[in-house]
N, C-alpha and C positions, 0 to 999 in steps of 0.2 A: 548322285552322291555315292553310288556304289563304286564308281571309278576311283573316287578319292579314297574311300575306305581300303580298297585293294592296294592302291598306290602307297599309302602310308604304311600299311601292314608289310608290304614288300620291302620298303626302304628300311623300316625298323628291324626287320629280320636280317637284312644285309648288314646293318650296323653290328649285329652279333656275329655274323659268319665271315665278314671280310676284314676282321681285325681292325676295327675303326681307328683311324689315325687323327681325326679331327679333334683338336684340343683347344680351339679358340673359345673364348668366353661368348656365350650366347647373348644376343641383344634383342630388344623388342623390334619386330619388323611388322609393318602394317601394309596390307594389300587394299587396293581401292574397292575390291568386291569382297572384303573380309566378312561382311555381315551375311553373305550367302553361304558361308561355311558352317556346317552343322556343329553345334556346341560339343558334341562327342569327340570331334577331331581337333579342336582348337589347341589343346595342350601339345599333342604330337606335332602339329604344324608349327606351333610357336618354337619348339625346340629345334626342329630341322631348319626352319627359316632363320632362326637366330644364329645358327652355326654357319649359315651360308650354303648348306647342302641343297636346299631348295631356294630358288631365287625368283620364281614367278615369271610372268610374261613381260615383254618390253614395254607394254602400256601401263604397267604398275598393277595389273590384276593377277589373281592366282588361278582363275578359271577352274573351279573344282569339278565342273561337270565334263571337262574335256578329257580325252584319253592321253596317255603318256606315250610319246614316240620313242623309237629306238635311239635317236640322237639325244633326247633328253635323259634317257636312262644311262647312256654312256657318260654324260656329264656328271650325273649323280654318283656313279660308281667311281669315277676319277676323284671326285672330291672326298668321298668316304675313304678311299684307299690311300690317297697321298696326303690328306690333310691340307691340301692347297685350296682353301676356301675361306670366305669372309662374307659377312652380311653388309660390309661397307660397299656402297654402290660405286665408289671410286677405285676399289681394289681390282687389279688385273692379275689373273692367275698365270701360271707358267705352262699351260697346256699346249701352247703353240709349238713348243719344241718337239711334240710328238706328231704334228701334222705330217701326213705322208707315210707314217709307219704301216698303215694298213693298205693293202693292194686292192682298193675298191674303186672302180671306175665312176661310181656315183657319189663319191666324197671328194670334193675339190679341196685343195690345200687352203683356200681362202675362206671356206665355210666356217661359221662360228663353232661348229661341232667337230671340225677336222682333228684337232688335237685330242679331244676326248675319245673319239672313235679310234684314233691311232694308238693311244695308250691302252685302251681296253682290248683292241685287236692284238697288239704286241704281247700283252700279258695273258691273252686268251680268256679274258673274263666274259667277253661278248664276241660271238662269231658272226660272220656274214650269213646272209640267206643263201648265197652261193659263194664260191671262192673269190669272185670278182665283184659282187654286189653286196651292199650293206642295207639298202632301203632305209635311210635315216628317218624318213617321215612315216614309216609304217608303225602301227600301234604295237606296244609291248603286250604280249599275251601271257597268260598264266601257265599254259600247257604247250608243249611242242608236239608235233604230229609225227608218228612213226607208223610204218606199215604193220598190218596185223601179222601175227606169227612170232616166232622166236627171233629176238634181236639182241645183238651184242652191245652191252653197256660197258663203257670204259671210263675209269677214273684216272686222270693223269695230271701232271703239273704243266706249267707253261713251257718247260724244256722238253716235254714229250715223255718223261719218265712215267711208266704205267704203274700205278699202285694196285689197281684192282680191275678185273675184267670178268664179266659173267654174261651168260646168255639167259635172257628172261622172256617169258611168254607175254605177248600183248594181244588180247582178244580184239576182234573187230568191234568198233564202236565203244570200246572200254575206255575208262578214265582211271589213271593210277598215278601215284607219286612213288618215286624211287629214292629212298633215303640211304645215305652212307652211314653205317653204324659200326660200332666197335664190338668185337667178340673176343673170347679168350684166345682165339687163333689169329687175331688181327682184324683188319677191316673187312666188311662184308656189305652186301646190298640187301635191303629190305623193300620189297614191292608191296605197296599199300593201295588197296582198292578204294577209289574215291566216289564210286557210283552211289547215289543216294536218291531216294524218292523226293521229288520236288516239293519244297515246303508249300503249304496251302493254308487258307483261312487266316492269313496274317502271321502265322507261326514261322519259326526257323528250325534248323536242326543243329545239334551240338554233339561233339564227341571229344575224347581225350586219347592221345597216343603216348605211350611211355617209351621214349627213345633214350632215356638216361641210363647209362650202363651200370652204374653203382647205386642201384635202388632196391629196396625190399618191395615186395608186393604192396601196393598202396591203394588207398581208397580216396575217392573224390567226393567231398561232401559240402553241404551248404552251412551257413552260420547257425541254423536251427538244429543241426545235427543230422539232417536227412542225407543218406548216402546215395549219390547218383550212380557211381560205379564202385565196385569192390574188388580187391585183390588184382589190381591192374599190374601185370608183370612186365618186365623189360621185353621190348619188341612187340608188345600187345597193343593193338589199337581197338578201342571200344566201339561198339556199333553206334550209329547215329540215333539220337533221341529228339523228340519234338521239344522245343523250348519257346516260351512266350517272350515277346519283346520286353525289354527293360534292362535295368542295371543289376549285375550279379557280382558276387564274390564267391569263388570256389576255393576250398582248402584241400590240402593233401595230408593224409594221416594214415597211420596203421591201426586199424580198429578190428573188432570182431563183429561189427554190426552188419546186418543184412541190407542189401541195396533196395531201392524203390522198385516196384514192379516194372518190367520193361514197357508196359502199356501206359504207364503214368507219365503225363507231361511234366516238364520242369517249369514251375511257375515262380514268378518273382515274389520276394518277401517285402515286408514293409521297409522303407529306406533306412530306418533306425538299425536294421540288422546288418547293414553293409560293413560297418566297422566293429562288429561283434564277433568274437571268436567262438567256435563251437566248444562245448565242454570236454575237449579232448586235446592231447598234445599234437600239434601240427608242425610240419616242416616246410611249408610253402603255401602260396595262394596266388590267385590271379583275378583281377578285375575284368569284367567283360560287359561292354555295352552292346546289347543285342537289338538289332533292327529286324523287321519282318522280311521274310522271303530270302534268307541267306543260309548258307551252310558254314558252320563254325567248327574248326578243328584246332585244339590246343595241343601242341606237341611239347612234351617235357624233355629238355636237353640237359646233359651233364654240365654242372657249373663248379669245377674244381674236382678234387680227388675224393673228398669225403663222402661217406654214406648219406644218401638222400639229399645231396647238394644239387639242386635243380634250378633251371630257369625256364621261362615260358617262351614259346614262339606261337603266335596266333595267326592262323590262316583263314581267310574269308573268301568264299566262292558263292556264286549264285547259279 
């Protein structure tokens, strides 16, 4: 089930970052193995399947325990970016026009994924594992591998125009995320360490990162007023804290309250608290269904130009 959680989180994040073009009305879609899908993921799966972004397997199943291949991810990116998608099983998309656009020896023009791979390769949304191989049936991974030491990170568009280029240190055995952020001087890169002690005793870990440019220092608090993090400034990523499995709702506000002690675990509240606002003025919130043994990061992204206009991007790793 962890594979499904990561997959849905990744696709929903892509919906925010790829300028989603899918505008068709969602319809109810049922999979033969739908009862095996955790209730926590049903809503997300229903939306994505109803838009035709996710279409399941040829045998009518969804296979929530299987891994996502590079070919499947290319199909999802194509549908999100072009809007050429439908939940109607009789619908035929126009992806075939892009078959052969990528110069990959292991992608035949007659393969079901050829058009999706060609589109993504031409737009440089997905690169090959080498200049001539794509490995369509290899699993999608959350992190790419780089050699230890200083490496040059380049941000460019599909035509090759370079927007940003910086040399960043990558320690041996380290895990990090590189985020493109806005500064007063233009775009910049922020390297975020993702290393965390492995969750134990059924607990998970949780943190929040403020990547929203136009925000005041904000606090992260629960419905009962407990402050989990305080004065989280732009470009600041809070340290991981232990969190018990359960359903949560965290709020963002500007308060003068002190945070919980770092050694105190985050525990669930009675369910009646979930739709209760803390006795403070808030400017955003996030619902989170926490399972055991996972690392949760909630990134706050700018949503419009106004002060403290934010949206959430949730990443889950184990």
